[in-house]
C-alpha positions as CSV (number, residue, x, y, z in Angstrom):
1,X,112.4,83.0,118.4
2,X,113.7,79.5,118.2
3,X,113.3,78.6,114.5
4,X,111.7,75.3,113.7
5,X,112.0,75.7,109.9
6,X,113.5,78.3,107.6
7,X,112.3,78.8,104.0
8,X,114.9,80.1,101.6
9,X,114.1,81.7,98.2
10,X,116.0,83.9,95.8
11,X,114.5,86.4,93.4
12,X,116.0,88.9,91.0
13,X,113.2,91.4,90.6
14,X,109.6,91.6,89.4
15,X,110.6,90.6,85.9
16,X,112.9,87.7,86.8
17,X,112.5,84.4,88.6
18,X,111.8,83.2,92.1
19,X,113.4,80.0,93.1
20,X,113.3,78.2,96.5
21,X,116.5,76.5,97.8
22,X,114.8,73.1,97.6
23,X,113.6,73.6,94.0
24,X,109.9,73.3,95.0
25,X,109.3,76.8,93.7
26,X,110.8,77.9,90.4
27,X,108.5,80.6,88.9
28,X,108.8,83.3,86.3
29,X,108.0,86.7,87.7
30,X,106.3,89.6,85.9
31,X,104.5,92.8,86.5
32,X,100.7,92.4,86.5
33,X,98.9,94.2,83.6
34,X,97.4,96.6,86.1
35,X,101.0,97.9,86.8
36,X,101.9,98.1,83.2
37,X,103.3,94.6,82.7
38,X,102.3,91.9,80.3
39,X,100.9,89.7,83.1
40,X,103.2,86.8,82.1
41,X,104.5,85.3,85.4
42,X,103.4,85.6,89.0
43,X,104.1,88.5,91.2
44,X,105.0,89.1,94.8
45,X,101.5,90.0,95.8
46,X,100.1,86.7,94.5
47,X,102.8,84.8,96.4
48,X,102.1,86.7,99.5
49,X,98.3,86.1,99.1
50,X,98.9,82.4,98.7
51,X,101.2,82.2,101.7
52,X,98.9,84.3,104.0
53,X,95.8,82.4,103.0
54,X,97.4,79.0,103.6
55,X,98.9,80.1,107.0
56,X,95.6,81.7,108.1
57,X,93.7,78.5,107.2
58,X,96.2,76.4,109.1
59,X,96.0,78.7,112.1
60,X,92.2,78.5,112.0
61,X,92.5,74.7,112.1
62,X,94.8,74.9,115.1
63,X,92.4,77.2,117.0
64,X,89.5,74.9,115.9
65,X,91.2,71.9,117.4
66,X,92.0,73.8,120.6
67,X,88.4,74.9,121.0
68,X,86.8,71.8,119.7
69,X,85.3,73.6,116.7
70,X,84.8,71.9,113.4
71,X,86.4,74.1,110.7
72,X,87.0,71.4,108.0
73,X,84.6,73.1,105.6
74,X,86.1,76.6,106.0
75,X,88.2,78.2,103.3
76,X,90.3,81.3,103.2
77,X,91.0,83.7,100.3
78,X,93.5,86.5,100.7
79,X,93.3,89.6,98.6
80,X,96.6,91.5,98.6
81,X,96.5,95.0,97.1
82,X,99.4,97.2,96.2
83,X,99.1,100.9,95.8
84,X,100.8,104.3,96.3
85,X,101.1,105.3,99.9
86,X,101.3,108.8,101.4
87,X,105.1,108.8,101.4
88,X,105.5,108.6,97.6
89,X,106.3,104.8,97.7
90,X,104.1,101.8,97.7
91,X,102.1,100.0,100.4
92,X,100.1,96.8,100.8
93,X,96.6,96.1,102.1
94,X,95.0,92.7,102.7
95,X,91.4,91.5,102.8
96,X,91.0,88.0,104.3
97,X,87.7,86.5,103.0
98,X,86.8,83.5,105.1
99,X,84.0,81.2,104.0
100,X,82.6,79.5,107.1
101,X,80.0,76.7,107.4
102,X,76.5,77.6,108.7
103,X,77.3,76.6,112.3
104,X,80.0,79.3,112.4
105,X,78.0,82.2,111.0
106,X,77.5,85.3,113.2
107,X,79.3,85.8,116.6
108,X,81.0,82.3,116.8
109,X,82.6,82.9,113.4
110,X,83.7,86.4,114.3
111,X,85.3,85.1,117.5
112,X,87.1,82.3,115.6
113,X,88.5,84.8,113.1
114,X,89.7,87.2,115.8
115,X,91.4,84.4,117.7
116,X,92.9,83.1,114.4
117,X,94.2,86.6,113.5
118,X,95.8,86.9,116.9
119,X,97.5,83.4,116.5
120,X,98.5,83.4,112.8
121,X,102.3,84.2,112.2
122,X,101.5,86.2,109.0
123,X,98.9,88.2,110.9
124,X,101.5,88.9,113.6
125,X,104.0,90.0,111.0
126,X,101.6,92.4,109.4
127,X,100.0,93.8,112.6
128,X,100.6,97.5,112.8
129,X,102.3,97.5,109.4
130,X,99.5,97.1,106.8
131,X,95.7,97.1,107.1
132,X,94.2,93.6,107.3
133,X,90.4,93.4,107.0
134,X,88.6,90.2,108.1
135,X,85.4,89.3,106.1
136,X,83.1,86.4,106.8
137,X,81.4,85.1,103.8
């Protein structure tokens, strides 16, 4: 891969801080209440969900432009879950909820999502590693 941009961030654990090299991100981190924390601060799952949703929406826009499909009223919500896996550790799962306008309901929307999922860099990175479910809303 020939890198066009490299993001750099440093973190010191789930109860520390996450800071990007350019200072645009400087966030306290904390365990969510569901994992025994006080819920004060963001967590890696929220950051991953935000990044994946933004990337998927941008990828959908690129596919829309290529195929001359109007996707300006579409929105993407990523749900990232963490839980115990079969190996005694933890694993992730993602549900991508895509709200599509009426003209993209049914098969046209499903085709658009499949093409977007094939194109999106986050989807490529997760493929074969974690389950990703695509849901049209």
